[in-house]
C-alpha positions in Angstrom: -12.6 -29.9 4.8 -13.4 -28.1 1.5 -12.3 -29.9 -1.6 -11.5 -28.3 -4.9 -13.0 -29.7 -8.0 -10.6 -31.2 -10.6 -11.2 -28.3 -13.1 -10.8 -25.7 -10.4 -7.6 -27.3 -9.3 -6.2 -27.3 -12.9 -7.2 -23.6 -13.4 -5.6 -22.6 -10.1 -2.4 -24.6 -10.9 -2.2 -22.7 -14.3 -2.7 -19.4 -12.6 -0.2 -20.3 -10.0 2.4 -21.0 -12.6 1.8 -17.6 -14.3 1.8 -15.7 -11.0 4.9 -13.9 -9.9 6.7 -15.6 -7.0 7.3 -13.6 -3.8 9.9 -16.1 -2.7 11.9 -15.6 -6.0 11.6 -11.9 -5.7 12.9 -12.0 -2.2 15.8 -14.3 -3.2 16.7 -12.3 -6.3 16.6 -9.0 -4.4 18.7 -10.4 -1.6 21.2 -12.1 -4.0 21.4 -8.8 -6.0 22.2 -6.8 -2.9 24.8 -9.4 -1.8 26.4 -9.4 -5.4 26.7 -5.6 -5.3 28.2 -5.7 -1.8 30.6 -8.5 -2.9 31.7 -6.4 -6.0 32.3 -3.4 -3.8 34.3 -5.5 -1.3 36.4 -7.1 -4.1 37.2 -3.6 -5.5 38.2 -2.4 -2.0 40.3 -5.5 -1.4 42.0 -5.0 -4.8 42.9 -1.4 -4.0 44.0 -2.3 -0.5 46.2 -5.2 -1.7 47.9 -2.8 -4.2 48.6 -0.3 -1.4 49.8 -3.0 0.9 52.2 -4.4 -1.7 53.5 -0.9 -2.5 53.9 -0.1 1.2 55.9 -3.3 1.8 58.3 -3.0 -1.1 58.6 0.8 -0.8 60.3 0.4 2.5 63.0 -1.8 0.9 63.3 0.7 -2.0 63.6 3.6 0.4 66.2 1.8 2.6 68.4 1.2 -0.5 68.0 4.9 -1.5 69.2 6.1 1.9 72.2 3.8 1.7 73.1 5.2 -1.8 72.7 8.8 -0.5 75.1 8.1 2.4 77.7 7.0 0.0 77.9 10.2 -2.1 81.5 11.4 -1.9 83.6 14.4 -3.1 86.9 13.4 -4.8 89.2 16.0 -6.3 86.4 18.6 -6.2 83.9 16.4 -8.0 80.9 14.4 -6.7 81.0 10.6 -6.9 79.2 7.7 -5.4 80.3 4.3 -4.1 77.3 2.1 -4.7 76.8 -0.1 -1.6 76.1 -3.7 -2.6 74.1 -4.1 0.6 71.5 -1.8 -0.9 71.0 -4.1 -3.9 71.1 -7.2 -1.7 68.1 -5.7 0.2 66.2 -5.3 -3.1 67.3 -8.8 -4.2 64.6 -10.2 -2.0 62.3 -9.6 -5.0 64.4 -11.9 -7.1 62.1 -11.5 -10.2 62.5 -7.7 -10.4 65.1 -5.6 -12.0 66.7 -2.5 -10.6 67.5 0.8 -12.3 69.1 3.9 -10.9 70.6 7.2 -11.9 72.6 9.8 -10.0 73.1 13.4 -11.2 73.8 16.8 -9.8 72.8 20.3 -10.7 76.4 21.4 -11.2 77.9 18.4 -13.0 74.9 16.7 -14.6 74.9 12.9 -15.0 77.2 11.1 -12.6 76.3 7.4 -12.8 73.5 4.9 -13.5 71.2 4.3 -16.4 71.2 7.4 -18.7 67.8 6.6 -20.1 66.2 6.7 -16.7 65.2 10.4 -16.8 62.2 11.2 -14.7 60.7 13.7 -12.3 57.8 13.4 -9.8 54.4 14.1 -11.3 53.8 16.7 -8.6 56.0 19.5 -7.3 58.8 17.8 -5.3 60.0 19.0 -1.9 63.8 19.3 -1.4 65.2 16.6 0.8 62.1 14.5 0.9 61.7 11.2 -1.1 58.8 10.8 -3.5 57.3 7.6 -4.8 55.4 7.3 -8.1 54.7 4.8 -11.0 55.9 5.0 -14.5 56.6 2.9 -17.6 60.2 2.3 -18.6 61.4 0.1 -21.5 57.8 -1.1 -22.0 57.1 -2.3 -18.4 55.7 -0.6 -15.3 58.2 0.4 -12.6 58.1 1.9 -9.2 60.4 4.9 -8.7 61.7 6.7 -5.5 63.1 10.1 -6.2 65.2 12.3 -3.9 66.8 15.7 -4.5 68.8 17.3 -1.7 71.4 20.1 -1.3 75.0 19.2 -1.3 76.8 20.0 2.0 80.4 19.1 0.9 83.2 21.7 0.9 83.6 23.7 -2.3 80.5 22.1 -3.9 77.3 24.1 -4.5 74.0 22.9 -5.8 71.9 19.7 -5.4 72.2 16.1 -6.1 69.3 13.9 -7.4 69.0 10.1 -6.9 66.5 8.0 -8.8 66.0 4.4 -7.8 63.5 2.2 -9.7 62.3 -1.3 -9.4 59.9 -3.3 -11.7 56.5 -4.3 -10.2 56.5 -8.0 -10.8 56.8 -9.0 -7.1 54.5 -6.2 -6.0 51.8 -7.4 -8.4 52.3 -11.0 -7.4 51.9 -10.1 -3.8 48.8 -8.0 -4.5 47.3 -10.8 -6.7 47.9 -13.3 -3.9 46.1 -11.1 -1.3 43.3 -10.4 -3.7 42.8 -14.0 -4.7 42.5 -15.2 -1.1 40.2 -12.3 -0.2 38.0 -12.9 -3.2 37.7 -16.6 -2.2 36.6 -15.6 1.3 34.2 -13.0 -0.1 32.6 -15.5 -2.5 32.3 -18.1 0.2 30.6 -15.6 2.4 28.3 -14.5 -0.5 27.3 -18.1 -1.2 26.6 -18.8 2.5 24.5 -15.5 2.6 22.5 -16.5 -0.4 21.8 -19.9 1.1 20.7 -18.2 4.3 18.4 -15.9 2.3 16.8 -19.0 0.7 16.3 -20.6 4.1 15.1 -17.2 5.5 12.6 -16.9 2.7 11.1 -20.2 3.7 10.9 -19.1 7.4 9.6 -15.6 6.5 6.8 -16.9 4.2 5.9 -19.9 6.5 3.3 -17.9 8.4 1.5 -17.2 5.1 1.5 -20.9 4.3 0.1 -21.6 7.8 -2.8 -19.2 7.2 -3.4 -20.7 3.8 -3.5 -24.3 5.2 -5.7 -23.2 8.0 -8.2 -21.7 5.6 -8.1 -24.7 3.3 -8.9 -27.0 6.2 -12.1 -25.1 7.1 -15.6 -26.0 6.2 -17.3 -23.8 3.6 -19.5 -22.1 6.2 -16.8 -21.6 8.8 -16.2 -17.8 9.0 -14.9 -17.7 12.5 -11.8 -15.5 13.2 -8.4 -16.9 12.5 -6.8 -17.7 15.9 -3.2 -18.2 14.9 0.0 -16.7 16.4 1.7 -14.8 13.6 4.7 -12.3 13.4 4.0 -8.6 13.4 4.6 -8.4 9.7 1.6 -10.8 9.0 -0.5 -9.7 11.9 -2.3 -7.0 9.9 -3.0 -9.5 7.2 -4.6 -11.8 9.7 -6.6 -8.9 11.1 -7.8 -7.9 7.6 -8.9 -11.4 6.9 -10.8 -11.6 10.2 -12.5 -8.3 9.4 -13.4 -9.5 5.9 -14.8 -12.8 7.2 -16.7 -10.9 9.9 -18.3 -8.6 7.3 -19.0 -11.6 5.1 -20.6 -13.5 8.0 -22.7 -10.5 8.8 -23.8 -10.2 5.2 -24.7 -13.9 5.0 -26.7 -13.7 8.2 -28.5 -10.6 6.9 -29.2 -12.5 3.6 -30.5 -15.5 5.4 -32.7 -13.5 7.6 -33.9 -11.3 4.7 -34.7 -14.4 2.6 -36.6 -16.0 5.4 -38.5 -12.9 6.4 -39.3 -12.1 2.7 -40.6 -15.6 2.1 -42.8 -15.3 5.2 -44.1 -11.9 4.0 -44.9 -13.2 0.6 -46.7 -16.3 1.8 -49.5 -14.3 3.4 -50.5 -12.2 0.4 -50.2 -15.3 -1.9 -52.4 -17.3 0.4 -54.9 -14.5 0.6 -54.8 -14.1 -3.2 -55.5 -17.8 -3.6 -58.4 -17.6 -1.2 -59.9 -14.6 -3.0 -59.5 -16.4 -6.3 -61.3 -19.5 -5.0 -64.0 -17.3 -3.5 -64.5 -15.5 -6.8 -64.7 -18.8 -8.6 -67.4 -20.0 -6.2 -69.6 -16.9 -6.5 -72.8 -17.4 -8.5 -73.9 -13.8 -9.1 -72.1 -11.3 -11.3 -72.2 -8.7 -8.5 -70.4 -10.9 -6.0 -67.9 -12.1 -8.6 -67.1 -8.4 -9.5 -66.6 -7.6 -5.8 -64.3 -10.6 -5.4 -62.3 -9.6 -8.5 -61.8 -6.1 -7.1 -60.4 -7.6 -4.0 -58.1 -9.8 -6.0 -56.8 -6.7 -7.9 -56.2 -4.9 -4.6 -54.4 -7.8 -3.2 -52.3 -8.2 -6.4 -51.3 -4.5 -6.1 -50.3 -5.0 -2.5 -48.3 -8.0 -3.5 -46.7 -6.2 -6.4 -45.8 -3.3 -4.1 -44.2 -5.7 -1.6 -42.1 -7.4 -4.3 -41.0 -4.1 -5.7 -39.9 -2.9 -2.2 -38.1 -6.1 -1.5 -36.2 -5.9 -4.8 -35.3 -2.3 -4.1 -34.1 -3.4 -0.7 -31.9 -6.0 -2.2 -30.5 -3.5 -4.8 -29.8 -0.9 -2.1 -28.0 -3.4 0.1 -25.8 -4.5 -2.8 -25.0 -0.9 -3.8 -24.2 0.1 -0.3 -21.6 -2.7 -0.1 -20.1 -2.2 -3.5 -20.3 1.5 -4.5 -18.1 4.2 -3.2 -19.5 7.3 -1.6 -19.1 10.5 -3.7 -20.0 14.1 -3.2 -23.7 14.7 -3.9 -25.9 17.8 -3.7 -28.6 16.8 -1.1 -30.8 19.7 -2.1 -31.0 18.5 -5.7 -31.8 15.0 -4.5 -34.7 16.2 -2.3 -36.1 18.2 -5.2 -36.1 15.2 -7.4 -37.8 13.1 -4.8 -40.5 15.7 -4.2 -41.2 15.9 -7.9 -41.4 12.1 -8.1 -43.8 11.9 -5.1 -45.9 15.0 -5.8 -48.6 13.4 -8.0 -49.1 10.4 -5.7 -49.3 12.8 -2.7 -51.9 15.0 -4.4 -54.1 12.0 -5.2 -54.2 11.3 -1.5 -55.0 15.0 -0.7 -51.5 15.8 0.6 -49.4 18.8 -0.4 -45.6 18.6 -0.3 -43.5 21.7 0.9 -39.7 21.9 0.7 -37.7 24.6 2.4 -33.9 25.0 2.5 -31.6 27.6 4.0 -28.9 26.7 1.4 -29.1 26.5 -2.4 -26.8 23.5 -2.4 -25.4 21.3 0.3 -23.0 18.5 -0.4 -22.6 15.2 1.4 -20.7 12.0 0.7 -23.3 9.5 -0.5 -24.5 6.9 -3.0 -27.2 8.5 -5.3 -29.5 5.5 -5.8 -29.7 4.5 -2.2 -30.2 8.2 -1.0 -33.0 8.6 -3.5 -34.7 5.4 -2.2 -34.3 6.8 1.4 -35.9 10.1 0.5 -38.7 8.4 -1.4 -39.5 6.2 1.6 -39.4 9.0 4.1 -41.8 11.2 2.0 -44.1 8.2 1.1 -44.2 7.2 4.8 -45.2 10.8 5.8 -47.9 10.9 3.1 -49.4 7.6 4.2 -49.6 8.6 7.9 -51.1 12.0 6.9 -53.7 10.8 4.4 -56.1 9.3 7.0 -56.2 12.3 9.2 -56.2 14.8 6.3 -59.9 13.9 5.8 -60.9 15.8 9.0 -57.9 18.0 9.7 -56.6 20.6 7.2 -53.3 20.8 8.9 -52.6 17.2 8.2 -52.9 17.9 4.5 -49.3 19.2 4.5 -46.0 17.3 4.6 -43.0 19.6 5.0 -39.4 18.8 4.1 -36.7 21.0 5.6 -33.0 21.0 5.2 -30.5 23.2 7.1 -26.8 23.3 7.8 -25.6 23.2 11.4 -21.9 23.6 11.7 -20.3 20.4 10.1 -23.7 18.7 9.8 -26.6 18.7 7.4 -30.0 18.1 9.0 -32.9 16.8 6.9 -36.3 16.9 8.5 -39.5 15.3 7.1 -42.5 16.5 9.1 -46.1 15.2 8.9 -49.2 16.2 11.0 -50.9 12.8 11.1 -51.5 10.7 14.2 -47.8 10.3 15.0 -46.0 7.3 16.4 -46.2 6.1 20.0 -43.0 6.4 22.0 -42.8 2.7 22.6 -42.8 2.1 18.8 -40.4 4.8 17.7 -37.4 2.5 17.9 -39.2 -0.6 16.6 -40.4 1.0 13.3 -36.8 0.6 12.0 -37.1 -3.2 12.3 -37.8 -5.0 9.0 -41.5 -5.9 8.4 -42.6 -4.1 11.6 -45.5 -1.8 11.2 -46.7 0.7 13.8 -50.2 1.0 12.4 -51.7 -1.9 10.5 -54.6 0.2 9.4 -52.3 2.1 7.1 -51.2 0.2 3.9 -47.5 -0.7 3.8 -44.9 -3.5 4.0 -42.9 -2.6 7.0 -39.7 -2.5 4.9 -39.3 1.2 4.1 -38.0 2.6 7.4 -35.8 -0.5 7.8 -34.2 0.4 4.5 -33.9 4.0 5.6 -32.0 3.0 8.7 -29.6 0.8 6.7 -28.9 3.7 4.3 -28.3 6.2 7.0 -25.9 3.9 8.8 -23.8 3.4 5.7 -23.7 7.2 5.3 -22.6 7.7 8.9 -25.8 9.6 9.5 -28.0 9.6 12.6 -31.8 9.2 12.4 -34.3 9.9 15.1 -38.1 10.3 15.4 -39.7 13.1 17.4 -43.2 14.3 17.9 -44.7 17.1 15.8 -46.7 19.7 17.6 -49.7 19.5 17.9 -49.7 16.0 16.4 -47.7 14.0 13.9 -44.1 12.8 13.6 -40.9 14.4 12.5 -38.1 12.2 11.2 -34.7 13.9 11.2 -31.5 12.6 9.6 -28.2 14.2 10.5 -25.6 13.9 7.7 -21.9 14.8 8.0 -21.2 17.8 5.8 -18.8 17.2 2.9 -15.8 19.5 2.9 -13.8 19.9 -0.3 -10.5 18.8 1.2 -12.0 15.6 2.6 -11.3 12.4 0.7 -13.8 9.9 -0.7 -14.7 6.9 1.4 
């Protein structure tokens, strides 16, 4: 199992203390939601308890009002009322409250009761229908029931109004009792819910801890996929980790193979260079020594070329893995490559020709790696043409064509050399493989080209040029302005 060093463990512990906690966020978010729900519930309970208390005591108040209304009499042509004590005994169930009443008529005015109790409903009242409302009287809140009805007694015209009021002490006590009990239940439920959230956060985050423990227990070189049953919410994380480890494993394998193959390729020229140096040392005549030194220079140039290509290969591999693909004008890149290769081609007796049906064609790409790809394709065509160009004028030309075909951009590099045999066309993309050892080269160029085309989602193929030679075609996806970067 991989072990952290003491310094690394201290640094990770410090970073862990500074890092935000997903568990705390989960708990705080859940607790906040529960608190809001609890406050809303308490407010609803408070309003409900007030309505329930009013409903209960309003029934008693209304019963007393009807009893008073039934006892309105006409004596000697005047209205009077015989207050039934049963009405007040009903209201006496709220022994902490006080009762106020007032009776008046439209024809005679005040009849009986508290003269200071003068009130009317806040809204337009309907004749013959009782109305309840709240009001302050003598510095304390009261509940009033108001009734106005027409008088149906003989020789009496008009209406009679009855106001019956009661203080709110018992009502408020009842509402407070209901609210207190409900709040206690709500708080208990809220506390239990928060505890369940704390427990749930542990259960929810447990799969992440299992993945962490599984990765900590692995050996440093173990990049096999994580085989762990996880919930749907962490399944994509597991898949992303497996994909990342697969890419990392592939990159490490490529690095190991590349290092081994590069070391093997460098041993041969170094051994040859050493042998040539020893041979030059042993020569006795100036002419033989001069010849041996020329061979050493040639071998040194070959070795330098090999090292340069290997370094370029490493840089290209790194950039392909780290750089984003952006819109690039392929026509401009080809022009730059032709200008860079023109002098070298002319020294070998080869002329470069570039033709394009479009003034500019955009693809998604990485500039440095595409430039390396184009340089290698042109250089490879020049090398294969140079030998035959001595005897065949047609072979003195290397043509680069580019054309747009629907949603594709096709780049063609055409030479008229000896061509590539059919059984070698696929193998030339293997690293350090060379189709013709009579032609100088390292066997890395076309392998690099294949890697670059794969990263750019392009397709490369080799076909025969008529009457002789090889044509390497690369089919790139055309960049459309509304497409996003990769």
